[in-house]
N, CA, C and O of each residue as an XYZ file, in Angstrom:
576
protein
N     124.566     55.828    131.384
C     123.682     55.427    132.444
C     123.903     53.960    132.731
O     124.194     53.180    131.825
N     123.767     53.587    133.973
C     123.951     52.189    134.349
C     122.602     51.544    134.651
O     121.607     52.217    134.919
N     122.609     50.230    134.596
C     121.389     49.468    134.849
C     121.240     49.263    136.356
O     122.212     48.902    137.019
N     120.054     49.482    136.910
C     119.873     49.241    138.350
C     120.048     47.754    138.653
O     119.752     46.922    137.795
N     120.526     47.394    139.863
C     120.802     45.998    140.208
C     119.576     45.098    140.094
O     119.726     43.900    139.853
N     118.401     45.622    140.255
C     117.218     44.763    140.171
C     116.953     44.295    138.748
O     116.263     43.294    138.556
N     117.479     44.989    137.748
C     117.232     44.610    136.359
C     118.364     43.790    135.755
O     118.272     43.428    134.582
N     119.428     43.479    136.495
C     120.532     42.681    135.987
C     120.114     41.239    135.855
O     119.327     40.760    136.672
N     120.613     40.515    134.848
C     120.278     39.097    134.720
C     120.944     38.305    135.840
O     121.968     38.731    136.374
N     120.382     37.175    136.195
C     120.978     36.358    137.263
C     122.272     35.724    136.763
O     122.451     35.559    135.557
N     123.190     35.363    137.689
C     124.437     34.724    137.273
C     124.152     33.356    136.683
O     123.110     32.768    136.973
N     125.063     32.831    135.853
C     124.867     31.510    135.261
C     124.760     30.459    136.363
O     125.288     30.629    137.462
N     124.082     29.395    136.048
C     123.857     28.344    137.047
C     125.162     27.646    137.398
O     126.011     27.441    136.530
N     125.322     27.294    138.620
C     126.493     26.581    139.104
C     127.612     27.518    139.507
O     128.605     27.044    140.060
N     127.519     28.813    139.270
C     128.572     29.743    139.645
C     127.970     30.854    140.483
O     126.878     31.349    140.204
N     128.683     31.222    141.481
C     128.245     32.349    142.294
C     128.983     33.595    141.813
O     130.074     33.471    141.254
N     128.439     34.766    142.005
C     129.096     35.978    141.505
C     130.481     36.185    142.105
O     131.334     36.775    141.441
N     130.745     35.733    143.320
C     132.048     35.963    143.943
C     133.119     35.029    143.385
O     134.304     35.349    143.486
N     132.749     33.881    142.798
C     133.746     32.916    142.341
C     134.245     33.203    140.929
O     135.291     32.674    140.553
N     133.564     33.999    140.139
C     134.019     34.290    138.774
C     134.800     35.604    138.774
O     134.315     36.612    139.288
N     136.001     35.598    138.204
C     136.767     36.848    138.135
C     136.130     37.789    137.112
O     135.536     37.355    136.125
N     136.267     39.046    137.368
C     135.729     40.052    136.451
C     136.686     40.185    135.285
O     137.893     40.321    135.482
N     136.159     40.146    134.073
C     136.976     40.302    132.879
C     136.450     41.448    132.052
O     135.242     41.651    131.926
N     137.394     42.203    131.485
C     137.046     43.262    130.555
C     136.942     42.613    129.191
O     137.662     41.660    128.892
N     136.052     43.125    128.368
C     135.853     42.549    127.041
C     137.174     42.591    126.285
O     137.799     43.648    126.198
N     137.605     41.479    125.745
C     138.836     41.375    124.989
C     140.043     41.025    125.850
O     141.117     40.771    125.304
N     139.911     41.003    127.149
C     141.014     40.695    128.038
C     141.030     39.206    128.338
O     139.983     38.592    128.542
N     142.232     38.627    128.363
C     142.366     37.218    128.674
C     143.088     37.080    129.999
O     143.831     37.972    130.409
N     142.867     35.966    130.660
C     143.530     35.725    131.942
C     145.027     35.524    131.735
O     145.818     36.042    132.523
N     145.445     34.787    130.700
C     146.846     34.556    130.383
C     147.050     34.848    128.906
O     146.154     34.598    128.100
N     148.195     35.363    128.542
C     148.423     35.617    127.120
C     148.486     34.314    126.338
O     148.999     33.305    126.822
N     147.958     34.355    125.126
C     147.952     33.161    124.286
C     149.339     32.861    123.740
O     149.653     31.700    123.480
N     150.178     33.877    123.557
C     151.541     33.672    123.060
C     152.474     34.641    123.779
O     152.034     35.633    124.360
N     153.756     34.340    123.730
C     154.724     35.214    124.376
C     155.121     36.331    123.429
O     155.089     36.173    122.208
N     155.490     37.448    124.003
C     155.932     38.589    123.210
C     157.428     38.435    122.978
O     158.179     38.261    123.937
N     157.885     38.494    121.716
C     159.325     38.340    121.472
C     160.088     39.556    121.992
O     159.632     40.693    121.871
N     161.240     39.297    122.565
C     162.090     40.379    123.068
C     163.036     40.827    121.963
O     163.441     40.034    121.112
N     163.383     42.120    121.991
C     164.318     42.659    121.005
C     165.723     42.175    121.340
O     166.055     42.004    122.513
N     166.555     41.951    120.319
C     167.936     41.531    120.598
C     168.675     42.651    121.325
O     168.308     43.819    121.194
N     169.711     42.306    122.090
C     170.450     43.347    122.811
C     171.031     44.364    121.843
O     171.567     44.000    120.796
N     170.925     45.616    122.189
C     171.450     46.687    121.346
C     170.494     47.150    120.276
O     170.807     48.096    119.552
N     169.342     46.525    120.144
C     168.423     46.918    119.083
C     167.803     48.278    119.358
O     167.399     48.976    118.428
N     167.724     48.655    120.617
C     167.124     49.932    120.953
C     168.161     51.035    121.086
O     167.826     52.149    121.488
N     169.417     50.744    120.756
C     170.454     51.766    120.804
C     170.170     52.814    119.738
O     169.308     52.636    118.877
N     170.914     53.909    119.817
C     170.695     54.987    118.855
C     170.980     54.488    117.443
O     172.088     54.031    117.162
N     170.002     54.570    116.560
C     170.259     54.167    115.179
C     171.180     55.192    114.518
O     171.181     56.357    114.915
N     171.959     54.784    113.522
C     172.835     55.736    112.868
C     172.020     56.869    112.249
O     170.981     56.654    111.624
N     172.523     58.058    112.445
C     171.820     59.228    111.943
C     172.004     59.341    110.436
O     173.034     58.934    109.899
N     171.036     59.876    109.777
C     171.138     60.077    108.338
C     171.664     61.462    108.024
O     171.808     61.822    106.856
N     171.954     62.245    109.055
C     172.441     63.601    108.856
C     173.961     63.593    108.775
O     174.622     62.858    109.509
N     174.516     64.411    107.882
C     175.955     64.531    107.745
C     176.448     65.617    108.689
O     175.834     66.678    108.801
N     177.554     65.349    109.365
C     178.119     66.291    110.319
C     178.545     67.564    109.594
O     179.217     67.506    108.565
N     178.151     68.707    110.134
C     178.430     69.993    109.506
C     179.922     70.300    109.515
O     180.448     70.825    108.534
N     180.608     69.983    110.600
C     182.048     70.254    110.662
C     182.827     69.413    109.650
O     183.882     69.834    109.177
N     182.318     68.240    109.321
C     182.978     67.418    108.304
C     182.903     68.106    106.943
O     183.870     68.105    106.181
N     181.750     68.691    106.651
C     181.593     69.419    105.392
C     182.515     70.642    105.386
O     183.171     70.924    104.384
N     182.560     71.365    106.510
C     183.430     72.547    106.614
C     184.885     72.144    106.423
O     185.633     72.848    105.744
N     185.297     71.034    107.003
C     186.674     70.576    106.886
C     187.041     70.268    105.438
O     188.101     70.669    104.959
N     186.164     69.560    104.753
C     186.447     69.216    103.354
C     186.486     70.460    102.478
O     187.387     70.610    101.653
N     185.525     71.345    102.649
C     185.483     72.569    101.830
C     186.695     73.446    102.130
O     187.295     74.002    101.210
N     187.065     73.577    103.409
C     188.232     74.393    103.763
C     189.512     73.772    103.224
O     190.407     74.490    102.777
N     189.610     72.451    103.261
C     190.798     71.800    102.720
C     190.957     72.048    101.229
O     192.056     72.328    100.751
N     189.855     71.944    100.501
C     189.921     72.196     99.060
C     190.138     73.679     98.758
O     190.862     74.026     97.825
N     189.513     74.546     99.546
C     189.627     75.990     99.302
C     190.983     76.530     99.717
O     191.358     77.623     99.295
N     191.727     75.798    100.530
C     193.010     76.313    101.004
C     194.007     76.501     99.858
O     194.914     77.326     99.960
N     193.848     75.747     98.776
C     194.777     75.880     97.652
C     194.556     77.159     96.853
O     195.486     77.653     96.216
N     193.352     77.697     96.875
C     193.087     78.950     96.166
C     192.979     80.126     97.130
O     192.773     81.259     96.697
N     193.115     79.874     98.425
C     192.956     80.931     99.421
C     194.211     81.795     99.559
O     194.219     82.738    100.349
N     195.262     81.494     98.812
C     196.481     82.307     98.900
C     196.253     83.712     98.358
O     197.037     84.621     98.630
N     195.197     83.889     97.602
C     194.936     85.227     97.053
C     194.247     86.133     98.069
O     194.105     87.332     97.829
N     193.815     85.570     99.207
C     193.139     86.360    100.234
C     194.199     86.963    101.149
O     194.906     86.228    101.838
N     194.320     88.294    101.165
C     195.330     88.902    102.046
C     194.969     88.680    103.521
O     193.805     88.792    103.907
N     195.942     88.376    104.304
C     195.719     88.191    105.744
C     195.386     86.762    106.107
O     196.026     86.187    106.987
N     194.398     86.173    105.450
C     194.001     84.804    105.794
C     194.961     83.819    105.137
O     195.650     83.066    105.826
N     195.007     83.821    103.843
C     195.931     82.964    103.130
C     195.593     81.494    103.206
O     194.679     81.080    103.918
N     196.354     80.710    102.454
C     196.117     79.283    102.371
C     196.487     78.544    103.636
O     195.865     77.535    103.969
N     197.516     79.042    104.366
C     197.934     78.356    105.595
C     196.818     78.376    106.629
O     196.542     77.364    107.274
N     196.178     79.535    106.787
C     195.113     79.661    107.784
C     193.929     78.782    107.424
O     193.357     78.125    108.294
N     193.559     78.763    106.164
C     192.411     77.959    105.732
C     192.735     76.471    105.854
O     191.865     75.678    106.214
N     193.977     76.085    105.558
C     194.384     74.688    105.729
C     194.364     74.297    107.205
O     193.993     73.174    107.548
N     194.762     75.219    108.071
C     194.717     74.965    109.510
C     193.278     74.798    109.992
O     193.000     73.957    110.846
N     192.367     75.597    109.445
C     190.940     75.456    109.767
C     190.443     74.074    109.334
O     189.667     73.443    110.051
N     190.880     73.608    108.177
C     190.472     72.287    107.688
C     190.935     71.183    108.632
O     190.185     70.245    108.907
N     192.161     71.289    109.128
C     192.691     70.259    110.023
C     191.946     70.274    111.357
O     191.544     69.224    111.858
N     191.762     71.456    111.926
C     191.119     71.557    113.239
C     189.662     71.098    113.170
O     189.215     70.326    114.018
N     188.921     71.569    112.167
C     187.513     71.161    112.061
C     187.402     69.682    111.717
O     186.420     69.040    112.092
N     188.379     69.127    111.016
C     188.381     67.694    110.731
C     188.507     66.866    111.999
O     187.797     65.876    112.175
N     189.414     67.274    112.885
C     189.554     66.567    114.161
C     188.286     66.698    115.000
O     187.824     65.722    115.592
N     187.731     67.898    115.048
C     186.497     68.113    115.818
C     185.348     67.274    115.256
O     184.585     66.672    116.012
N     185.230     67.239    113.935
C     184.149     66.486    113.291
C     184.277     64.993    113.584
O     183.281     64.330    113.873
N     185.497     64.462    113.510
C     185.688     63.028    113.776
C     185.285     62.676    115.204
O     184.687     61.624    115.433
N     185.601     63.535    116.159
C     185.202     63.278    117.544
C     183.683     63.327    117.691
O     183.097     62.482    118.367
N     183.045     64.311    117.060
C     181.583     64.401    117.133
C     180.919     63.200    116.483
O     179.933     62.678    117.003
N     181.450     62.756    115.351
C     180.868     61.622    114.627
C     180.972     60.346    115.464
O     180.049     59.532    115.472
N     182.087     60.174    116.165
C     182.240     58.999    117.026
C     181.215     59.005    118.155
O     180.742     57.949    118.573
N     180.873     60.196    118.651
C     179.922     60.294    119.759
C     178.470     60.200    119.300
O     177.653     59.558    119.959
N     178.144     60.834    118.177
C     176.745     60.938    117.763
C     176.338     59.913    116.712
O     175.146     59.655    116.546
N     177.284     59.329    116.005
C     176.943     58.367    114.968
C     176.504     59.009    113.660
O     175.916     58.342    112.809
N     176.784     60.295    113.494
C     176.413     60.957    112.246
C     177.281     60.448    111.102
O     178.261     59.732    111.311
N     176.903     60.830    109.911
C     177.692     60.485    108.735
C     178.739     61.565    108.500
O     178.654     62.652    109.070
N     179.734     61.263    107.654
C     180.713     62.266    107.263
C     182.125     61.985    107.730
O     182.987     62.859    107.636
N     182.387     60.772    108.238
C     183.732     60.446    108.710
C     184.746     60.554    107.569
O     185.861     61.033    107.778
N     184.375     60.120    106.380
C     185.286     60.200    105.233
C     185.575     61.635    104.832
O     186.708     61.977    104.495
N     184.539     62.482    104.870
C     184.757     63.889    104.526
C     185.669     64.564    105.540
O     186.540     65.350    105.169
N     185.473     64.261    106.818
C     186.317     64.856    107.854
C     187.762     64.403    107.688
O     188.687     65.208    107.799
N     187.952     63.127    107.424
C     189.303     62.611    107.235
C     189.954     63.206    105.994
O     191.131     63.567    106.025
N     189.200     63.311    104.901
C     189.732     63.900    103.672
C     190.107     65.359    103.888
O     191.159     65.800    103.424
N     189.265     66.113    104.582
C     189.582     67.512    104.866
C     190.845     67.652    105.694
O     191.669     68.532    105.445
N     190.997     66.759    106.701
C     192.208     66.786    107.515
C     193.444     66.467    106.689
O     194.463     67.148    106.805
N     193.360     65.443    105.863
C     194.522     65.030    105.065
C     194.896     66.116    104.063
O     196.075     66.435    103.904
N     193.902     66.686    103.388
C     194.189     67.748    102.417
C     194.822     68.941    103.123
O     195.785     69.523    102.624
N     194.278     69.307    104.291
C     194.845     70.422    105.040
C     196.275     70.150    105.491
O     197.136     71.024    105.397
N     196.531     68.921    105.988
C     197.879     68.570    106.427
C     198.868     68.546    105.261
O     200.007     68.992    105.398
N     198.430     68.024    104.114
C     199.297     68.015    102.932
C     199.614     69.447    102.514
O     200.754     69.751    102.164
N     198.626     70.319    102.546
C     198.851     71.709    102.157
C     199.804     72.395    103.129
O     200.701     73.122    102.702
N     199.623     72.173    104.431
C     200.536     72.766    105.411
C     201.955     72.227    105.194
O     202.927     72.978    105.273
N     202.065     70.929    104.920
C     203.379     70.347    104.636
C     204.025     70.958    103.407
O     205.227     71.223    103.407
N     203.241     71.188    102.356
C     203.777     71.826    101.151
C     204.237     73.258    101.434
O     205.271     73.695    100.928
N     203.472     73.976    102.237
C     203.852     75.352    102.574
C     205.168     75.363    103.344
O     206.051     76.169    103.052
N     205.304     74.476    104.321
C     206.549     74.397    105.099
C     207.714     74.025    104.190
O     208.800     74.592    104.313
N     207.502     73.087    103.288
C     208.553     72.680    102.353
C     208.963     73.834    101.449
O     210.155     74.045    101.226
N     208.013     74.572    100.935
C     208.317     75.706    100.047
C     209.065     76.804    100.811
O     210.002     77.400    100.281
N     208.655     77.068    102.044
C     209.352     78.076    102.851
C     210.793     77.642    103.105
O     211.705     78.465    103.019
N     211.015     76.372    103.415
C     212.384     75.889    103.620
C     213.206     75.995    102.342
O     214.378     76.368    102.394
N     212.619     75.678    101.209
C     213.324     75.789     99.934
C     213.684     77.249     99.658
O     214.778     77.532     99.171
N     212.787     78.167     99.959
C     213.061     79.590     99.745
C     214.196     80.054    100.657
O     215.062     80.814    100.223
N     214.201     79.607    101.915
C     215.272     79.999    102.837
C     216.615     79.474    102.349
O     217.608     80.202    102.366
N     216.655     78.220    101.917
C     217.898     77.644    101.399
C     218.324     78.374    100.126
O     219.516     78.618     99.935
N     217.388     78.724     99.262
C     217.721     79.442     98.021
C     218.285     80.822     98.325
O     219.238     81.257     97.678
N     217.712     81.512     99.297
C     218.230     82.833     99.665
C     219.653     82.705    100.211
O     220.526     83.508     99.884
N     219.876     81.688    101.044
C     221.207     81.470    101.598
C     222.205     81.149    100.485
O     223.309     81.693    100.456
N     221.809     80.261     99.570
C     222.693     79.882     98.461
C     222.940     81.073     97.540
O     224.067     81.266     97.085
N     221.931     81.863     97.260
C     222.084     83.050     96.410
C     223.010     84.062     97.093
O     223.828     84.702     96.431
N     222.882     84.205     98.409
C     223.760     85.125     99.143
C     225.200     84.674     99.101
O     226.102     85.499     98.952
N     225.435     83.388     99.229
C     226.804     82.877     99.142
C     227.381     83.094     97.754
O     228.553     83.439     97.604
N     226.561     82.891     96.754
C     227.021     83.055     95.382
C     227.292     84.520     95.082
O     228.296     84.852     94.453
N     226.416     85.383     95.523
C     226.531     86.803     95.204
C     227.667     87.463     95.980
O     228.432     88.241     95.409
N     227.787     87.168     97.251
C     228.776     87.857     98.083
C     230.010     87.012     98.368
O     230.999     87.532     98.883
N     229.978     85.772     98.057
C     231.131     84.901     98.263
C     231.268     84.475     99.714
O     230.816     85.172    100.624
N     231.892     83.330     99.921
C     232.079     82.792    101.259
C     233.300     83.374    101.948
O     233.385     83.324    103.175
N     234.264     83.934    101.188
C     235.515     84.412    101.770
C     235.524     85.939    101.914
O     236.589     86.548    101.818
N     234.444     86.529    102.128
C     234.313     87.982    102.198
C     234.922     88.552    103.480
O     235.277     89.731    103.498
N     235.053     87.798    104.509
C     235.477     88.320    105.796
C     236.993     88.363    105.967
O     237.443     88.125    107.088
N     237.820     88.643    104.965
C     239.269     88.671    105.084
C     239.724     89.833    105.832
O     240.927     90.010    106.025
């Protein structure tokens, strides 16, 4: 409920009601101090505390690729390839989102690449061994 105008106290002496600005309780005409501004970039996205899921997948796939040769069909090559691909994907996501896990993604990629390199090297050695064994067994001068 509001007070009727006839019951309001008179304005202070020397001031007319039109000359005094209306103030809300606790409000000041000018601030007593300035508000400090945040440094540039302070409101940017803070680094996330979450680890990128693809980085974890890359590391686990890279490590599992060495024992995945016992899986028919998939094999170690496929799992190593998954480690490399998910490692690249994870690194791109981490650069965009600021998540954690860059080291895991890189480690998964490196382990996968090393494993693929070892597989290629072993296959080349086997091909050369078969060729050398064939030359030894059947001789080079067989076509007389």
